[in-house]
C-alpha positions in Angstrom: 90.1 11.7 38.7 93.0 9.4 40.0 92.8 6.7 37.1 94.1 9.7 34.4 97.5 9.6 36.0 97.8 6.0 36.1 99.2 3.8 33.2 96.3 1.5 32.0 97.1 -2.1 32.4 96.1 -4.9 30.7 94.5 -7.2 32.6 90.8 -8.5 31.9 88.7 -8.6 35.0 85.1 -9.9 35.8 83.0 -8.7 38.4 79.5 -10.8 39.4 77.3 -8.2 41.2 76.6 -3.9 42.1 76.2 -3.9 45.5 78.6 -2.3 47.8 81.6 -5.0 47.0 81.4 -4.8 43.2 80.6 -1.1 43.0 83.9 -0.6 45.7 85.8 -3.4 43.3 85.0 -1.3 40.1 85.7 2.0 41.6 89.7 1.3 43.3 90.1 -0.6 40.1 89.7 2.7 37.8 91.6 4.4 40.6 94.3 2.5 40.4 94.7 2.2 36.6 92.6 -0.8 35.5 90.2 0.0 33.5 89.5 -3.4 31.1 87.0 -4.5 33.6 83.2 -5.4 33.0 80.3 -5.8 35.7 77.8 -8.9 35.4 74.6 -7.5 36.9 71.7 -10.2 36.8 69.3 -7.2 37.3 68.3 -4.0 35.2 70.0 -1.6 37.9 72.8 -1.4 40.4 72.1 -2.0 44.3 72.2 -5.5 45.5 70.9 -6.4 48.5 69.6 -3.1 48.7 68.1 -2.7 45.3 66.3 -6.6 45.9 64.9 -5.5 49.7 62.2 -3.2 49.5 59.5 -4.1 52.0 58.0 -1.2 54.5 60.7 -0.4 56.9 64.0 -1.8 55.6 66.6 0.2 56.8 70.4 -0.6 57.8 71.1 -1.7 61.3 74.5 0.1 60.9 74.7 3.9 61.3 75.3 5.5 58.0 77.8 7.6 58.2 79.8 4.1 58.7 78.0 2.0 56.6 79.6 4.0 53.3 82.4 4.2 51.3 85.3 6.2 53.5 86.4 7.6 49.9 82.9 9.0 49.3 81.5 10.3 52.3 77.8 11.5 52.4 77.2 14.7 54.5 73.8 14.6 53.5 72.2 11.4 55.3 69.0 12.0 56.6 69.2 10.5 60.0 72.3 8.4 61.6 70.3 4.9 60.9 69.3 5.1 56.8 66.2 3.3 55.1 66.5 1.6 51.9 65.6 4.4 49.7 68.7 6.2 50.7 71.2 3.9 50.9 70.3 2.7 47.2 70.4 6.3 46.3 73.9 6.3 47.4 75.1 3.2 45.7 73.0 5.0 42.7 75.2 8.1 42.9 78.5 6.4 43.5 78.0 4.5 40.3 77.4 7.6 38.5 80.2 9.7 40.0 83.0 7.7 39.4 81.8 6.3 35.7 81.0 2.9 36.7 78.2 2.3 34.6 79.5 2.2 31.0 81.2 -1.1 32.6 78.0 -2.6 34.0 76.3 -5.5 31.8 72.9 -5.3 33.1 70.6 -8.2 32.6 73.1 -10.6 33.0 73.3 -13.3 34.9 76.2 -15.6 35.4 75.9 -19.4 35.2 79.1 -21.1 35.5 82.9 -19.9 35.1 85.1 -22.7 34.9 89.5 -22.1 34.9 90.9 -23.0 32.0 94.5 -24.8 32.6 96.4 -24.5 28.9 94.8 -20.9 28.4 95.0 -19.7 32.3 91.8 -17.9 31.2 88.5 -17.5 33.3 86.0 -19.1 30.8 82.4 -18.0 31.8 78.9 -18.6 30.7 76.1 -16.3 31.1 72.4 -16.6 31.2 72.1 -15.9 27.3 74.5 -19.0 26.4 77.5 -16.6 26.1 81.0 -17.6 26.9 83.6 -14.9 27.9 87.0 -14.6 28.9 88.8 -13.1 31.7 91.8 -13.3 33.2 90.8 -12.4 36.6 87.2 -13.7 38.3 85.9 -11.7 41.2 82.5 -12.5 42.8 81.2 -9.6 44.8 77.4 -11.3 44.6 77.7 -11.1 48.6 76.2 -13.7 51.3 72.4 -12.3 51.5 71.5 -12.7 48.0 69.1 -15.9 47.8 66.1 -15.8 50.0 65.4 -18.9 52.6 62.2 -20.4 52.5 61.3 -23.2 54.9 59.8 -26.3 54.0 56.0 -26.4 54.5 54.0 -29.1 53.9 51.0 -28.2 51.7 52.2 -24.6 50.9 51.5 -24.3 47.3 48.0 -25.3 47.9 47.5 -22.0 49.8 45.4 -19.5 47.4 46.2 -16.3 49.1 49.2 -14.4 48.6 52.5 -15.6 49.5 56.0 -13.5 49.1 59.4 -13.4 50.7 60.8 -10.1 52.7 63.2 -10.2 49.6 60.4 -10.2 47.3 58.0 -7.7 48.2 54.8 -6.7 46.8 54.2 -3.0 47.0 50.9 -3.3 45.5 49.3 -5.5 48.2 47.0 -4.0 50.7 47.2 -5.5 54.1 44.0 -3.6 55.4 41.7 -5.6 57.1 43.6 -8.6 56.2 44.5 -11.5 58.2 48.4 -12.3 57.9 50.7 -14.8 59.3 54.8 -13.6 59.2 56.7 -16.4 59.7 60.1 -15.6 61.2 61.2 -13.0 63.4 64.6 -12.2 62.2 66.3 -8.4 61.4 63.8 -8.1 58.1 60.7 -9.4 59.8 61.2 -7.1 63.3 61.0 -3.8 60.5 58.1 -5.1 58.4 55.7 -6.4 61.3 55.1 -2.8 63.0 54.6 -1.3 59.6 52.0 -3.8 58.6 50.5 -4.3 61.8 50.2 -0.4 61.4 48.4 -0.8 57.9 45.6 -2.4 60.1 46.2 -6.0 58.7 45.4 -8.6 61.7 48.8 -10.2 62.1 49.9 -14.0 63.4 53.7 -13.8 64.3 55.0 -17.6 63.9 57.8 -17.1 66.3 60.3 -20.4 65.9 62.9 -19.0 68.5 62.6 -15.1 70.2 65.3 -12.5 69.0 67.3 -10.4 71.7 66.1 -6.7 70.4 67.7 -3.4 71.7 66.6 -0.1 71.4 68.0 1.5 68.1 69.3 5.1 68.8 68.1 6.4 65.7 67.0 9.7 64.6 67.3 12.7 62.3 70.1 14.6 61.4 70.0 18.1 62.6 70.6 20.9 59.7 73.2 22.2 61.6 75.4 18.8 62.0 74.9 18.4 58.2 76.0 21.6 57.8 79.6 20.9 59.9 80.0 17.3 58.1 79.6 19.3 55.1 82.3 22.2 55.2 84.4 20.8 58.3 85.7 17.3 56.9 87.3 16.8 60.2 84.2 16.7 62.0 82.7 13.9 59.9 85.6 11.9 60.1 85.5 11.9 64.1 82.2 11.5 64.0 82.7 8.6 61.7 85.5 7.3 63.8 83.3 7.8 66.9 80.8 5.3 65.6 83.2 3.2 64.3 85.3 2.5 67.8 82.2 2.1 69.2 81.1 -0.8 67.2 84.6 -2.1 68.0 84.2 -2.2 71.4 80.5 -3.8 71.1 82.2 -6.9 69.4 82.9 -7.9 74.0 79.1 -8.5 73.8 79.6 -11.4 72.0 82.1 -13.2 74.2 81.0 -16.3 76.5 80.5 -15.4 80.0 81.2 -11.7 79.8 79.4 -8.8 81.5 78.9 -6.9 78.4 76.8 -9.6 77.3 74.9 -9.5 80.7 74.0 -5.8 79.8 72.8 -6.6 76.4 70.4 -9.0 77.8 69.4 -6.5 80.8 68.6 -3.6 77.5 66.5 -6.2 75.8 64.5 -7.0 79.0 63.4 -3.9 79.9 62.7 -2.6 76.4 60.1 -5.6 76.3 58.6 -4.5 79.6 58.4 -1.0 78.5 56.0 -1.8 75.8 55.0 -5.8 76.7 53.0 -5.7 79.7 51.1 -9.2 79.3 53.6 -11.4 81.4 52.3 -14.4 79.5 53.3 -12.3 76.2 56.6 -11.6 77.7 57.6 -14.9 78.5 56.9 -15.9 75.1 58.8 -13.3 73.6 61.9 -14.3 76.3 65.0 -15.8 74.5 66.3 -18.9 76.0 70.2 -18.9 74.6 72.4 -16.3 75.3 72.7 -12.6 73.7 74.5 -12.7 70.4 74.2 -16.5 69.7 71.6 -15.3 67.1 72.0 -11.9 65.6 71.5 -8.8 67.9 68.6 -6.9 66.3 68.1 -3.4 66.8 64.4 -1.6 67.2 61.9 0.7 68.9 59.1 -0.3 67.4 58.9 -4.2 67.4 58.0 -5.1 70.6 55.3 -2.3 70.6 53.6 -3.6 67.5 53.4 -7.3 69.1 51.8 -6.0 72.2 49.0 -4.2 70.2 45.5 -6.2 70.2 45.8 -6.8 66.0 48.7 -9.0 66.8 49.2 -12.6 68.6 52.3 -14.0 68.7 52.5 -18.2 68.3 55.4 -20.5 69.4 53.7 -23.4 68.2 55.1 -25.5 65.0 53.3 -25.3 61.5 52.6 -28.8 60.8 51.3 -27.5 57.0 49.7 -25.3 55.0 46.2 -25.7 52.8 44.0 -23.5 50.8 43.1 -20.8 53.0 45.5 -21.2 55.7 48.0 -23.2 58.1 47.5 -25.7 60.4 49.2 -26.1 64.1 49.1 -28.8 66.9 46.6 -26.2 68.0 44.3 -26.4 65.3 43.4 -24.3 61.8 44.0 -21.2 61.4 42.8 -19.2 58.3 45.0 -16.4 56.4 44.8 -14.1 53.4 48.7 -13.8 53.2 51.7 -15.6 54.4 54.6 -13.1 54.5 58.0 -15.0 55.0 61.1 -13.0 57.1 62.8 -15.8 57.2 66.2 -14.5 56.2 68.7 -15.7 53.6 71.0 -18.8 52.2 73.6 -17.0 53.8 76.1 -20.2 54.2 75.3 -21.0 50.3 77.8 -19.0 48.6 77.9 -17.9 44.9 74.9 -20.6 44.7 73.8 -21.3 42.1 76.5 -19.9 40.2 79.0 -22.9 39.5 83.0 -22.5 39.9 85.5 -25.1 38.8 89.2 -24.1 39.1 92.1 -26.2 38.5 92.0 -30.0 37.6 88.2 -29.1 36.9 87.3 -29.1 40.7 84.3 -28.0 41.4 84.2 -25.6 44.3 80.6 -26.7 45.7 82.5 -29.7 46.1 85.7 -28.7 47.4 83.1 -26.7 50.2 80.6 -29.7 50.8 81.8 -29.5 54.6 81.7 -25.7 55.1 83.3 -22.9 53.1 86.3 -21.3 53.5 89.2 -19.5 51.8 92.8 -17.5 53.0 91.8 -14.4 54.3 87.9 -14.9 53.3 89.1 -13.7 49.9 90.9 -16.4 47.6 90.8 -20.6 47.3 93.2 -22.9 46.9 93.3 -24.8 43.7 91.0 -21.7 42.1 93.8 -19.2 40.2 93.0 -15.3 39.9 89.4 -15.5 41.8 88.4 -13.1 44.4 85.6 -13.1 46.8 84.0 -10.4 48.6 82.0 -10.9 51.4 83.3 -14.0 51.5 83.7 -16.8 53.6 84.5 -15.8 57.8 84.3 -11.9 56.7 80.1 -11.2 58.1 80.5 -9.0 61.0 78.0 -9.2 64.3 79.6 -6.1 65.7 80.3 -3.3 62.7 79.7 -2.2 59.2 80.6 -5.0 56.6 81.5 -2.1 53.7 84.3 -1.7 56.2 85.5 -4.8 55.6 84.8 -4.8 51.9 87.3 -1.9 51.4 89.7 -3.8 53.1 89.6 -7.0 51.0 89.6 -4.6 47.7 92.7 -3.4 48.7 94.0 -6.6 49.1 92.7 -7.8 45.3 94.5 -4.3 44.1 97.4 -5.3 45.7 97.5 -9.0 43.9 96.9 -7.0 40.5 99.2 -4.8 41.1 101.7 -7.6 41.5 100.6 -9.1 38.0 100.8 -6.4 36.3 104.6 -5.5 37.9 105.9 -8.7 37.2 104.2 -10.5 34.3 102.2 -13.4 36.9 99.5 -14.9 35.1 98.0 -16.6 37.6 98.2 -16.5 41.8 96.7 -19.4 44.0 96.9 -19.6 47.6 98.6 -22.7 48.6 96.7 -25.6 50.3 98.7 -25.0 53.2 98.5 -21.3 53.8 94.5 -21.8 53.7 94.4 -24.6 56.0 96.7 -22.5 58.6 94.5 -19.6 58.2 91.2 -21.4 58.9 92.6 -23.3 61.3 94.1 -20.2 63.5 90.1 -19.0 63.3 88.4 -22.1 64.3 90.5 -22.1 67.5 89.7 -18.3 67.9 85.4 -19.7 67.7 85.6 -21.3 71.0 85.5 -17.8 72.9 82.4 -16.4 71.4 78.4 -17.1 71.6 77.6 -18.3 68.4 78.0 -22.2 68.9 76.1 -22.1 72.7 73.4 -23.9 71.1 70.9 -22.0 69.2 70.4 -22.0 65.6 72.1 -19.2 63.4 72.6 -18.7 59.9 76.2 -18.4 60.7 76.5 -21.7 61.1 76.1 -24.5 58.5 74.3 -28.0 58.7 77.7 -29.4 59.5 77.9 -27.1 62.5 80.7 -25.0 60.9 80.9 -21.0 61.7 81.3 -20.5 57.7 80.4 -16.6 58.0 81.7 -14.7 61.0 85.1 -13.2 61.6 85.8 -14.0 65.4 87.8 -10.7 66.0 88.4 -6.9 65.2 87.6 -5.5 62.1 90.9 -3.5 62.4 93.3 -6.6 62.7 91.3 -8.3 59.6 92.2 -4.9 57.5 95.8 -4.9 59.1 96.0 -8.7 57.4 94.7 -7.8 54.3 96.7 -4.5 54.0 98.8 -6.1 51.1 99.4 -9.7 49.6 102.3 -11.8 50.8 103.3 -13.3 47.9 105.0 -16.5 49.8 101.4 -17.8 50.4 100.5 -18.0 46.9 101.6 -20.6 43.8 102.9 -17.8 41.2 102.2 -18.9 37.8 104.2 -16.9 35.4 104.0 -16.0 31.8 
C-alpha cells in the first residue's frame, strides 16, 4: 500500500464515527503516513447511518457509482441505486481492505472533548469514564444520526408498538395491523409502500406534501458489470456522466428557474399516472416551490397511496391515547405508530459536548446556528475538524464527493503541521465570518427559504446545512489549506 512508502508521522488523532466520513479519513490518513489514530465507534460495527437505518425499502437516492469512494470503485453494484444492505457491505469491505478495523474501538461513545490550552491537547471523555488525549480531534458523526420525534401529547400512554424509521423492529409483523405512518420525508416514502404491501392498513399523517419524481433505477446488466471491471475508463466515464448530470440538476433549486417548473411537471405527471382520485391528488399536491423541501425519488410511493388499504390525512394530530390518535375529526385506533420524521440535522455533534480555547462551549457558540470555515474548522477550536459539517449538505449531488474534499483538506493541514512543527491550527475569526457571509449572500437565489419548513433551516431561520453552489467549486476551495487564514501555534 501507499502508506508503506511514507514516513510515519507521530500526530495523535481521534476520529468519531465509522460511516463514510470516518472511514474516508482513516484510509487517507494511512495512505499519507499518519498511523497514530483511533476511531471511536459507539456501536459494534462500522457503517454509520447505513448501519442504523434498516427499515424495509431503505436505499440511497444518489447513484451507487457516485455514492462511493473515488479511490475504491465497485464494479459489482447490483443496480443504479443500491439498497442499504449493499451500501453497508461496501463500507465493511473498505474497512477490511484498507486495514482500518484494528484502529477502531467499538462500543465507545464520546461524551465530551475539551481543548486544554496549557498542554495544547484534546482531552476526550468516553461513556466508560475514560479520559483520552489526542493532538487532533475529527468529528465524523454526520448530520443524520439523531432521530427527530415530534412532540405529541399522550404518546407515552399508547399501548401498541412505536418506532422510528432509524430504530426499526424487523420482527414486527404488519400483516392485518392498523398502522399510523407519521411523516412523508425521504425515509417514509421508502417504508410506506413496503408495509402497505405487507398487508397493513396504513393511515399516512401528512403535514406537508413532498414533491416526488420517478426514480430512474434499474438493475445493471451483466455485460455492464464486465465493462466496469475490465475497462476502468468505461467505469470512470459512467461515474463522470452521473456527476455531471447531478451538477446540472442544481439549477432546479434556483428561484424562478425553468428547470424548477420541469420538476413540478414531472412530479404531477408521475402522481396522475397512479392517483386517479382528484381529492387525493389535491391532498398530495405541494403548495410550495419544488426544492424548498427535499425533492424525493420513488417509483412506488404514489401507487401505494392509491391502494384501498391506504389513507392519507392532512389533519393535525391533537394527541395520542392508549389505543390510537385523536385529531379534530375524531379518534382513530391503531396497532402501531411508525415515525418517518427524519433527524435533528441542525443539531450538529449533539449530544457530544465540545469545548475549545478559553473553555468556550461549541453549543453556546452555535446557539444561533452552526457555522464553520469551509464547513470543516471552527474559530476558537484548535485542531478540530468536522466532516459533513455546517453548509456541506447537498440537494443535488453526492455527499461522498464533499467528504473526500474535506478529508483532502484536513490531510493538507496535518501535513503542514508535521512539516513545519506546528502544534495547533485555529481558523481566524475574520476568515470564518467572511466565508459565512459570502455563503449567506448566495442563499438568496435558492428556493430553500421560500416559506416551507425543512430540515436545512434551524429555528431562527438560518440555513445551517446546505452548500449553495456547485460541488466542483467546493472541491477547488478545499484543495489545500491556506495557512494565512489560520492562527498558528508553534512548538
